[in-house]
N, CA, C and O atoms as CSV, one atom per row, in Angstrom:
chain,resi,resn,atom,element,x,y,z
A,1,UNK,N,N,73.292,61.506,168.701
A,1,UNK,CA,C,71.879,61.826,168.710
A,1,UNK,C,C,71.230,61.288,167.443
A,1,UNK,O,O,71.694,61.593,166.344
A,2,UNK,N,N,70.193,60.513,167.564
A,2,UNK,CA,C,69.501,59.939,166.413
A,2,UNK,C,C,68.942,61.042,165.532
A,2,UNK,O,O,68.434,62.049,166.026
A,3,UNK,N,N,69.038,60.849,164.235
A,3,UNK,CA,C,68.490,61.818,163.306
A,3,UNK,C,C,69.459,62.914,162.918
A,3,UNK,O,O,69.149,63.712,162.034
A,4,UNK,N,N,70.617,62.983,163.545
A,4,UNK,CA,C,71.607,63.989,163.189
A,4,UNK,C,C,72.447,63.487,162.030
A,4,UNK,O,O,72.839,62.320,162.010
A,5,UNK,N,N,72.733,64.358,161.056
A,5,UNK,CA,C,73.629,63.939,159.976
A,5,UNK,C,C,74.993,63.575,160.545
A,5,UNK,O,O,75.506,64.247,161.440
A,6,UNK,N,N,75.569,62.512,160.018
A,6,UNK,CA,C,76.903,62.113,160.467
A,6,UNK,C,C,77.777,61.831,159.259
A,6,UNK,O,O,77.292,61.394,158.215
A,7,UNK,N,N,79.060,62.083,159.410
A,7,UNK,CA,C,80.016,61.873,158.333
A,7,UNK,C,C,80.207,60.376,158.131
A,7,UNK,O,O,80.438,59.630,159.082
A,8,UNK,N,N,80.106,59.948,156.865
A,8,UNK,CA,C,80.387,58.546,156.568
A,8,UNK,C,C,81.692,58.376,155.799
A,8,UNK,O,O,82.279,57.294,155.804
A,9,UNK,N,N,82.154,59.448,155.132
A,9,UNK,CA,C,83.439,59.374,154.448
A,9,UNK,C,C,83.820,60.753,153.929
A,9,UNK,O,O,83.014,61.683,153.928
A,10,UNK,N,N,85.063,60.860,153.492
A,10,UNK,CA,C,85.513,62.058,152.790
A,10,UNK,C,C,85.018,61.977,151.350
A,10,UNK,O,O,84.921,60.885,150.789
A,11,UNK,N,N,84.709,63.109,150.754
A,11,UNK,CA,C,84.243,63.133,149.357
A,11,UNK,C,C,85.210,62.419,148.425
A,11,UNK,O,O,84.789,61.710,147.511
A,12,UNK,N,N,86.481,62.602,148.651
A,12,UNK,CA,C,87.510,62.005,147.812
A,12,UNK,C,C,87.582,60.494,147.888
A,12,UNK,O,O,88.231,59.865,147.053
A,13,UNK,N,N,86.921,59.894,148.884
A,13,UNK,CA,C,86.910,58.436,149.004
A,13,UNK,C,C,86.031,57.773,147.952
A,13,UNK,O,O,86.138,56.568,147.724
A,14,UNK,N,N,85.166,58.547,147.310
A,14,UNK,CA,C,84.230,57.995,146.320
A,14,UNK,C,C,84.586,58.497,144.925
A,14,UNK,O,O,84.507,59.693,144.646
A,15,UNK,N,N,84.974,57.586,144.066
A,15,UNK,CA,C,85.288,57.899,142.667
A,15,UNK,C,C,84.157,57.408,141.778
A,15,UNK,O,O,83.566,56.361,142.040
A,16,UNK,N,N,83.856,58.161,140.728
A,16,UNK,CA,C,82.777,57.791,139.816
A,16,UNK,C,C,82.906,56.349,139.335
A,16,UNK,O,O,83.917,55.980,138.738
A,17,UNK,N,N,81.892,55.540,139.592
A,17,UNK,CA,C,81.878,54.156,139.140
A,17,UNK,C,C,82.900,53.264,139.828
A,17,UNK,O,O,83.136,52.135,139.398
A,18,UNK,N,N,83.504,53.773,140.895
A,18,UNK,CA,C,84.545,53.015,141.589
A,18,UNK,C,C,84.053,52.419,142.888
A,18,UNK,O,O,82.852,52.264,143.106
A,19,UNK,N,N,84.992,52.090,143.740
A,19,UNK,CA,C,84.660,51.469,145.019
A,19,UNK,C,C,83.739,52.344,145.848
A,19,UNK,O,O,83.832,53.571,145.842
A,20,UNK,N,N,82.857,51.681,146.554
A,20,UNK,CA,C,81.956,52.366,147.460
A,20,UNK,C,C,82.484,52.312,148.882
A,20,UNK,O,O,83.498,51.673,149.164
A,21,UNK,N,N,81.787,52.989,149.760
A,21,UNK,CA,C,82.134,53.005,151.180
A,21,UNK,C,C,80.996,52.354,151.953
A,21,UNK,O,O,79.829,52.703,151.780
A,22,UNK,N,N,81.353,51.410,152.801
A,22,UNK,CA,C,80.385,50.726,153.652
A,22,UNK,C,C,80.265,51.458,154.984
A,22,UNK,O,O,81.222,52.072,155.457
A,23,UNK,N,N,79.084,51.384,155.578
A,23,UNK,CA,C,78.859,51.957,156.905
A,23,UNK,C,C,77.668,51.243,157.530
A,23,UNK,O,O,77.008,50.443,156.867
A,24,UNK,N,N,77.390,51.519,158.779
A,24,UNK,CA,C,76.213,50.955,159.432
A,24,UNK,C,C,75.231,52.068,159.743
A,24,UNK,O,O,75.620,53.211,159.983
A,25,UNK,N,N,73.951,51.718,159.735
A,25,UNK,CA,C,72.899,52.675,160.027
A,25,UNK,C,C,71.775,51.972,160.781
A,25,UNK,O,O,71.684,50.745,160.771
A,26,UNK,N,N,70.938,52.742,161.422
A,26,UNK,CA,C,69.765,52.192,162.096
A,26,UNK,C,C,68.623,52.097,161.090
A,26,UNK,O,O,68.340,53.054,160.369
A,27,UNK,N,N,67.975,50.946,161.046
A,27,UNK,CA,C,66.848,50.736,160.142
A,27,UNK,C,C,65.856,49.794,160.815
A,27,UNK,O,O,66.180,48.650,161.134
A,28,UNK,N,N,64.653,50.294,161.022
A,28,UNK,CA,C,63.585,49.515,161.633
A,28,UNK,C,C,64.036,48.821,162.917
A,28,UNK,O,O,63.762,47.641,163.138
A,29,UNK,N,N,64.741,49.590,163.760
A,29,UNK,CA,C,65.160,49.106,165.065
A,29,UNK,C,C,66.390,48.218,165.076
A,29,UNK,O,O,66.749,47.671,166.118
A,30,UNK,N,N,67.029,48.072,163.947
A,30,UNK,CA,C,68.237,47.248,163.867
A,30,UNK,C,C,69.396,48.057,163.322
A,30,UNK,O,O,69.196,49.053,162.628
A,31,UNK,N,N,70.603,47.630,163.634
A,31,UNK,CA,C,71.817,48.199,163.060
A,31,UNK,C,C,72.129,47.364,161.824
A,31,UNK,O,O,72.400,46.169,161.937
A,32,UNK,N,N,72.094,47.979,160.652
A,32,UNK,CA,C,72.253,47.252,159.393
A,32,UNK,C,C,73.314,47.921,158.516
A,32,UNK,O,O,73.607,49.104,158.690
A,33,UNK,N,N,73.891,47.162,157.568
A,33,UNK,CA,C,74.900,47.740,156.683
A,33,UNK,C,C,74.279,48.592,155.576
A,33,UNK,O,O,73.217,48.277,155.040
A,34,UNK,N,N,74.964,49.660,155.260
A,34,UNK,CA,C,74.614,50.518,154.140
A,34,UNK,C,C,75.861,50.769,153.313
A,34,UNK,O,O,76.959,50.355,153.685
A,35,UNK,N,N,75.685,51.449,152.191
A,35,UNK,CA,C,76.843,51.802,151.373
A,35,UNK,C,C,76.558,53.079,150.600
A,35,UNK,O,O,75.409,53.438,150.343
A,36,UNK,N,N,77.644,53.751,150.238
A,36,UNK,CA,C,77.563,54.957,149.411
A,36,UNK,C,C,78.483,54.779,148.219
A,36,UNK,O,O,79.566,54.205,148.335
A,37,UNK,N,N,78.037,55.281,147.061
A,37,UNK,CA,C,78.824,55.251,145.831
A,37,UNK,C,C,78.670,56.601,145.131
A,37,UNK,O,O,77.760,57.377,145.424
A,38,UNK,N,N,79.581,56.853,144.204
A,38,UNK,CA,C,79.467,58.046,143.363
A,38,UNK,C,C,79.184,57.584,141.939
A,38,UNK,O,O,79.837,56.680,141.418
A,39,UNK,N,N,78.175,58.238,141.312
A,39,UNK,CA,C,77.826,57.932,139.928
A,39,UNK,C,C,77.496,59.227,139.229
A,39,UNK,O,O,76.648,59.989,139.693
A,40,UNK,N,N,78.162,59.485,138.108
A,40,UNK,CA,C,77.984,60.703,137.324
A,40,UNK,C,C,78.034,61.947,138.215
A,40,UNK,O,O,77.217,62.858,138.084
A,41,UNK,N,N,79.008,61.960,139.116
A,41,UNK,CA,C,79.269,63.136,139.948
A,41,UNK,C,C,78.467,63.243,141.231
A,41,UNK,O,O,78.796,64.060,142.090
A,42,UNK,N,N,77.420,62.436,141.384
A,42,UNK,CA,C,76.576,62.508,142.583
A,42,UNK,C,C,76.801,61.312,143.490
A,42,UNK,O,O,77.181,60.230,143.044
A,43,UNK,N,N,76.558,61.533,144.766
A,43,UNK,CA,C,76.670,60.452,145.743
A,43,UNK,C,C,75.279,59.880,145.999
A,43,UNK,O,O,74.310,60.617,146.177
A,44,UNK,N,N,75.204,58.553,146.014
A,44,UNK,CA,C,73.976,57.825,146.314
A,44,UNK,C,C,74.274,56.833,147.422
A,44,UNK,O,O,75.389,56.320,147.519
A,45,UNK,N,N,73.280,56.560,148.260
A,45,UNK,CA,C,73.460,55.593,149.337
A,45,UNK,C,C,72.222,54.713,149.458
A,45,UNK,O,O,71.095,55.155,149.231
A,46,UNK,N,N,72.461,53.464,149.820
A,46,UNK,CA,C,71.398,52.472,149.940
A,46,UNK,C,C,71.708,51.532,151.100
A,46,UNK,O,O,72.849,51.431,151.551
A,47,UNK,N,N,70.670,50.851,151.569
A,47,UNK,CA,C,70.919,49.730,152.465
A,47,UNK,C,C,71.678,48.682,151.667
A,47,UNK,O,O,71.400,48.479,150.485
A,48,UNK,N,N,72.612,48.032,152.288
A,48,UNK,CA,C,73.395,47.001,151.603
A,48,UNK,C,C,72.631,45.681,151.691
A,48,UNK,O,O,73.016,44.756,152.406
A,49,UNK,N,N,71.534,45.634,150.936
A,49,UNK,CA,C,70.632,44.488,150.968
A,49,UNK,C,C,70.022,44.320,149.583
A,49,UNK,O,O,69.294,45.191,149.107
A,50,UNK,N,N,70.320,43.202,148.945
A,50,UNK,CA,C,69.762,42.916,147.630
A,50,UNK,C,C,68.241,42.826,147.728
A,50,UNK,O,O,67.712,42.262,148.685
A,51,UNK,N,N,67.545,43.375,146.753
A,51,UNK,CA,C,66.079,43.334,146.754
A,51,UNK,C,C,65.553,41.943,146.404
A,51,UNK,O,O,64.397,41.626,146.683
A,52,UNK,N,N,66.395,41.123,145.799
A,52,UNK,CA,C,65.989,39.760,145.427
A,52,UNK,C,C,66.008,38.846,146.656
A,52,UNK,O,O,64.999,38.226,146.992
A,53,UNK,N,N,67.129,38.772,147.301
A,53,UNK,CA,C,67.312,38.022,148.546
A,53,UNK,C,C,68.133,38.938,149.432
A,53,UNK,O,O,69.097,39.539,148.960
A,54,UNK,N,N,67.784,39.062,150.686
A,54,UNK,CA,C,68.391,40.074,151.548
A,54,UNK,C,C,69.848,39.891,151.909
A,54,UNK,O,O,70.216,40.062,153.071
A,55,UNK,N,N,70.695,39.547,150.942
A,55,UNK,CA,C,72.134,39.424,151.186
A,55,UNK,C,C,72.815,40.738,150.827
A,55,UNK,O,O,72.264,41.543,150.076
A,56,UNK,N,N,74.008,40.954,151.363
A,56,UNK,CA,C,74.777,42.151,151.013
A,56,UNK,C,C,75.229,42.057,149.554
A,56,UNK,O,O,75.527,40.973,149.051
A,57,UNK,N,N,75.273,43.202,148.892
A,57,UNK,CA,C,75.618,43.209,147.471
A,57,UNK,C,C,77.083,42.894,147.207
A,57,UNK,O,O,77.401,42.169,146.265
A,58,UNK,N,N,77.965,43.424,148.018
A,58,UNK,CA,C,79.404,43.321,147.737
A,58,UNK,C,C,80.029,42.102,148.392
A,58,UNK,O,O,80.050,41.983,149.617
A,59,UNK,N,N,80.537,41.199,147.565
A,59,UNK,CA,C,81.255,40.044,148.071
A,59,UNK,C,C,82.632,40.499,148.550
A,59,UNK,O,O,83.100,40.078,149.608
A,60,UNK,N,N,83.261,41.344,147.779
A,60,UNK,CA,C,84.503,41.997,148.167
A,60,UNK,C,C,84.114,43.375,148.698
A,60,UNK,O,O,83.486,44.148,147.975
A,61,UNK,N,N,84.471,43.706,149.947
A,61,UNK,CA,C,84.024,44.974,150.531
A,61,UNK,C,C,84.294,46.182,149.627
A,61,UNK,O,O,85.421,46.416,149.192
A,62,UNK,N,N,83.228,46.940,149.358
A,62,UNK,CA,C,83.326,48.152,148.554
A,62,UNK,C,C,83.123,47.951,147.067
A,62,UNK,O,O,83.014,48.931,146.331
A,63,UNK,N,N,83.069,46.694,146.591
A,63,UNK,CA,C,82.912,46.416,145.158
A,63,UNK,C,C,81.427,46.317,144.831
A,63,UNK,O,O,80.854,45.227,144.833
A,64,UNK,N,N,80.811,47.462,144.550
A,64,UNK,CA,C,79.370,47.508,144.279
A,64,UNK,C,C,79.051,47.614,142.798
A,64,UNK,O,O,77.986,47.175,142.364
A,65,UNK,N,N,79.960,48.192,142.010
A,65,UNK,CA,C,79.701,48.379,140.583
A,65,UNK,C,C,80.101,47.149,139.779
A,65,UNK,O,O,80.995,46.395,140.164
A,66,UNK,N,N,79.413,46.965,138.648
A,66,UNK,CA,C,79.832,45.932,137.700
A,66,UNK,C,C,81.106,46.409,137.009
A,66,UNK,O,O,81.581,47.514,137.273
A,67,UNK,N,N,81.656,45.586,136.130
A,67,UNK,CA,C,82.914,45.926,135.458
A,67,UNK,C,C,82.830,47.192,134.623
A,67,UNK,O,O,83.839,47.871,134.431
A,68,UNK,N,N,81.643,47.521,134.120
A,68,UNK,CA,C,81.485,48.720,133.291
A,68,UNK,C,C,81.423,50.001,134.124
A,68,UNK,O,O,81.630,51.094,133.596
A,69,UNK,N,N,81.138,49.871,135.420
A,69,UNK,CA,C,80.978,51.047,136.274
A,69,UNK,C,C,79.647,51.747,136.064
A,69,UNK,O,O,79.469,52.882,136.506
A,70,UNK,N,N,78.697,51.078,135.386
A,70,UNK,CA,C,77.406,51.682,135.078
A,70,UNK,C,C,76.262,51.165,135.936
A,70,UNK,O,O,75.229,51.825,136.045
A,71,UNK,N,N,76.427,50.003,136.543
A,71,UNK,CA,C,75.362,49.395,137.336
A,71,UNK,C,C,75.908,48.871,138.652
A,71,UNK,O,O,77.068,48.472,138.752
A,72,UNK,N,N,75.037,48.881,139.667
A,72,UNK,CA,C,75.349,48.223,140.930
A,72,UNK,C,C,75.006,46.754,140.754
A,72,UNK,O,O,74.004,46.422,140.122
A,73,UNK,N,N,75.823,45.880,141.302
A,73,UNK,CA,C,75.689,44.450,141.059
A,73,UNK,C,C,75.651,43.676,142.371
A,73,UNK,O,O,76.477,43.897,143.256
A,74,UNK,N,N,74.696,42.777,142.487
A,74,UNK,CA,C,74.678,41.835,143.601
A,74,UNK,C,C,75.611,40.698,143.219
A,74,UNK,O,O,75.350,39.966,142.264
A,75,UNK,N,N,76.688,40.553,143.958
A,75,UNK,CA,C,77.681,39.536,143.610
A,75,UNK,C,C,77.197,38.117,143.879
A,75,UNK,O,O,77.809,37.161,143.406
A,76,UNK,N,N,76.115,37.964,144.627
A,76,UNK,CA,C,75.606,36.628,144.932
A,76,UNK,C,C,74.733,36.066,143.814
A,76,UNK,O,O,74.916,34.921,143.398
A,77,UNK,N,N,73.777,36.873,143.321
A,77,UNK,CA,C,72.818,36.359,142.339
A,77,UNK,C,C,72.832,37.088,141.005
A,77,UNK,O,O,72.091,36.711,140.098
A,78,UNK,N,N,73.653,38.119,140.860
A,78,UNK,CA,C,73.755,38.814,139.585
A,78,UNK,C,C,72.683,39.854,139.322
A,78,UNK,O,O,72.579,40.354,138.202
A,79,UNK,N,N,71.893,40.190,140.312
A,79,UNK,CA,C,70.908,41.260,140.123
A,79,UNK,C,C,71.650,42.573,139.881
A,79,UNK,O,O,72.646,42.856,140.546
A,80,UNK,N,N,71.166,43.376,138.931
A,80,UNK,CA,C,71.798,44.663,138.635
A,80,UNK,C,C,70.808,45.796,138.895
A,80,UNK,O,O,69.608,45.666,138.654
A,81,UNK,N,N,71.341,46.902,139.390
A,81,UNK,CA,C,70.523,48.046,139.791
A,81,UNK,C,C,71.081,49.336,139.208
A,81,UNK,O,O,72.291,49.481,139.037
A,82,UNK,N,N,70.188,50.267,138.907
A,82,UNK,CA,C,70.593,51.593,138.446
A,82,UNK,C,C,71.145,52.363,139.643
A,82,UNK,O,O,70.469,52.472,140.665
A,83,UNK,N,N,72.359,52.898,139.535
A,83,UNK,CA,C,72.960,53.592,140.678
A,83,UNK,C,C,72.186,54.830,141.126
A,83,UNK,O,O,72.156,55.142,142.316
A,84,UNK,N,N,71.563,55.533,140.190
A,84,UNK,CA,C,70.898,56.789,140.529
A,84,UNK,C,C,69.499,56.604,141.116
A,84,UNK,O,O,68.964,57.532,141.722
A,85,UNK,N,N,68.898,55.425,140.949
A,85,UNK,CA,C,67.552,55.193,141.468
A,85,UNK,C,C,67.452,53.977,142.374
A,85,UNK,O,O,66.544,53.892,143.202
A,86,UNK,N,N,68.378,53.035,142.224
A,86,UNK,CA,C,68.312,51.779,142.963
A,86,UNK,C,C,67.351,50.778,142.350
A,86,UNK,O,O,67.190,49.680,142.883
A,87,UNK,N,N,66.705,51.131,141.239
A,87,UNK,CA,C,65.754,50.220,140.591
A,87,UNK,C,C,66.475,49.063,139.916
A,87,UNK,O,O,67.568,49.221,139.372
A,88,UNK,N,N,65.835,47.892,139.965
A,88,UNK,CA,C,66.369,46.704,139.313
A,88,UNK,C,C,66.404,46.949,137.804
A,88,UNK,O,O,65.416,47.379,137.209
A,89,UNK,N,N,67.556,46.669,137.198
A,89,UNK,CA,C,67.705,46.826,135.756
A,89,UNK,C,C,67.873,45.479,135.060
A,89,UNK,O,O,67.958,45.416,133.834
A,90,UNK,N,N,67.922,44.406,135.844
A,90,UNK,CA,C,68.057,43.087,135.258
A,90,UNK,C,C,68.405,42.044,136.298
A,90,UNK,O,O,68.888,42.358,137.386
A,91,UNK,N,N,68.153,40.803,135.943
A,91,UNK,CA,C,68.442,39.712,136.862
A,91,UNK,C,C,67.234,39.356,137.706
A,91,UNK,O,O,66.114,39.753,137.386
A,92,UNK,N,N,67.449,38.617,138.770
A,92,UNK,CA,C,66.344,38.055,139.543
A,92,UNK,C,C,65.582,39.035,140.444
A,92,UNK,O,O,64.668,38.619,141.155
A,93,UNK,N,N,65.929,40.295,140.431
A,93,UNK,CA,C,65.253,41.256,141.327
A,93,UNK,C,C,63.885,41.688,140.800
A,93,UNK,O,O,63.100,42.258,141.557
A,94,UNK,N,N,63.577,41.439,139.533
A,94,UNK,CA,C,62.246,41.619,138.931
A,94,UNK,C,C,61.514,42.903,139.314
A,94,UNK,O,O,60.432,42.847,139.899
A,95,UNK,N,N,62.081,44.033,138.996
A,95,UNK,CA,C,61.400,45.301,139.200
A,95,UNK,C,C,61.459,45.861,140.596
A,95,UNK,O,O,60.911,46.936,140.840
A,96,UNK,N,N,62.099,45.181,141.521
A,96,UNK,CA,C,62.244,45.684,142.892
A,96,UNK,C,C,63.319,46.772,142.919
A,96,UNK,O,O,63.958,47.052,141.905
A,97,UNK,N,N,63.505,47.370,144.072
A,97,UNK,CA,C,64.503,48.430,144.213
A,97,UNK,C,C,65.280,48.279,145.508
A,97,UNK,O,O,64.805,47.700,146.485
A,98,UNK,N,N,66.487,48.818,145.482
A,98,UNK,CA,C,67.255,48.952,146.715
A,98,UNK,C,C,66.581,50.010,147.577
A,98,UNK,O,O,65.849,50.854,147.059
A,99,UNK,N,N,66.817,49.977,148.871
A,99,UNK,CA,C,66.242,50.973,149.780
A,99,UNK,C,C,67.206,52.146,149.893
A,99,UNK,O,O,68.321,51.983,150.390
A,100,UNK,N,N,66.786,53.343,149.433
A,100,UNK,CA,C,67.678,54.506,149.444
A,100,UNK,C,C,67.830,55.095,150.846
A,100,UNK,O,O,66.936,54.999,151.686
A,101,UNK,N,N,68.989,55.703,151.065
A,101,UNK,CA,C,69.271,56.428,152.292
A,101,UNK,C,C,69.593,57.871,151.932
A,101,UNK,O,O,70.112,58.145,150.850
A,102,UNK,N,N,69.291,58.772,152.817
A,102,UNK,CA,C,69.488,60.194,152.556
A,102,UNK,C,C,70.930,60.604,152.849
A,102,UNK,O,O,71.413,60.468,153.973
A,103,UNK,N,N,71.607,61.107,151.815
A,103,UNK,CA,C,72.980,61.585,151.970
A,103,UNK,C,C,73.101,62.980,151.371
A,103,UNK,O,O,72.336,63.376,150.493
A,104,UNK,N,N,74.082,63.701,151.874
A,104,UNK,CA,C,74.403,65.032,151.350
A,104,UNK,C,C,75.918,65.159,151.325
A,104,UNK,O,O,76.621,64.549,152.130
A,105,UNK,N,N,76.401,65.951,150.398
A,105,UNK,CA,C,77.840,66.160,150.278
A,105,UNK,C,C,78.137,67.647,150.348
A,105,UNK,O,O,77.617,68.435,149.559
A,106,UNK,N,N,78.977,68.019,151.298
A,106,UNK,CA,C,79.453,69.396,151.392
A,106,UNK,C,C,80.704,69.454,152.252
A,106,UNK,O,O,80.968,68.556,153.051
A,107,UNK,N,N,81.461,70.513,152.078
A,107,UNK,CA,C,82.703,70.729,152.827
A,107,UNK,C,C,83.662,69.546,152.732
A,107,UNK,O,O,84.382,69.243,153.683
A,108,UNK,N,N,83.665,68.880,151.575
A,108,UNK,CA,C,84.594,67.782,151.355
A,108,UNK,C,C,84.254,66.490,152.080
A,108,UNK,O,O,85.096,65.604,152.226
A,109,UNK,N,N,82.999,66.394,152.538
A,109,UNK,CA,C,82.593,65.184,153.260
A,109,UNK,C,C,81.210,64.732,152.812
A,109,UNK,O,O,80.425,65.519,152.282
A,110,UNK,N,N,80.927,63.454,153.032
A,110,UNK,CA,C,79.619,62.881,152.722
A,110,UNK,C,C,78.926,62.590,154.051
A,110,UNK,O,O,79.486,61.934,154.930
A,111,UNK,N,N,77.701,63.089,154.178
A,111,UNK,CA,C,76.929,62.953,155.406
A,111,UNK,C,C,75.721,62.059,155.177
A,111,UNK,O,O,75.060,62.140,154.142
A,112,UNK,N,N,75.446,61.214,156.143
A,112,UNK,CA,C,74.242,60.390,156.159
A,112,UNK,C,C,73.261,61.017,157.144
A,112,UNK,O,O,73.621,61.312,158.283
A,113,UNK,N,N,72.022,61.220,156.703
A,113,UNK,CA,C,70.991,61.732,157.588
A,113,UNK,C,C,70.106,60.560,158.011
A,113,UNK,O,O,69.181,60.170,157.298
A,114,UNK,N,N,70.407,60.013,159.176
A,114,UNK,CA,C,69.675,58.842,159.638
A,114,UNK,C,C,68.240,59.175,160.046
A,114,UNK,O,O,67.440,58.270,160.286
A,115,UNK,N,N,67.914,60.440,160.125
A,115,UNK,CA,C,66.544,60.831,160.466
A,115,UNK,C,C,65.606,60.804,159.289
A,115,UNK,O,O,64.393,60.911,159.468
A,116,UNK,N,N,66.134,60.663,158.077
A,116,UNK,CA,C,65.305,60.661,156.864
A,116,UNK,C,C,65.245,59.245,156.334
A,116,UNK,O,O,66.275,58.658,156.003
A,117,UNK,N,N,64.055,58.696,156.252
A,117,UNK,CA,C,63.864,57.332,155.751
A,117,UNK,C,C,63.075,57.377,154.449
A,117,UNK,O,O,62.149,58.173,154.293
A,118,UNK,N,N,63.452,56.521,153.536
A,118,UNK,CA,C,62.750,56.376,152.260
A,118,UNK,C,C,62.289,54.936,152.161
A,118,UNK,O,O,62.572,54.120,153.037
A,119,UNK,N,N,61.589,54.636,151.105
A,119,UNK,CA,C,61.252,53.245,150.851
A,119,UNK,C,C,59.845,53.045,151.019
A,119,UNK,O,O,59.356,51.928,150.849
């Protein structure tokens, strides 16, 4: 049922500043890739689409963070984003932002609420 929260991963699948989890979601009538990561204890999710050029951020599946584990990185053009806001922090994205998705974490699982749209 559209708009119902659905499980995208177990909470333990996301480590702070580590690999993210990829999934698909409905966006503007299309099935598109999204991803979830953990940063400073919280889970964040975004469309897997660079704000600079609409390519997926991770060249290697799940590798969304830079080497420091502090920023999300577009592996194609080097655009960097703040994990907690999705705002561009440097590179060719020039003040743009990733498109956030609504997620919640409880009972040891991470849920995506496809009925809530941001952006």
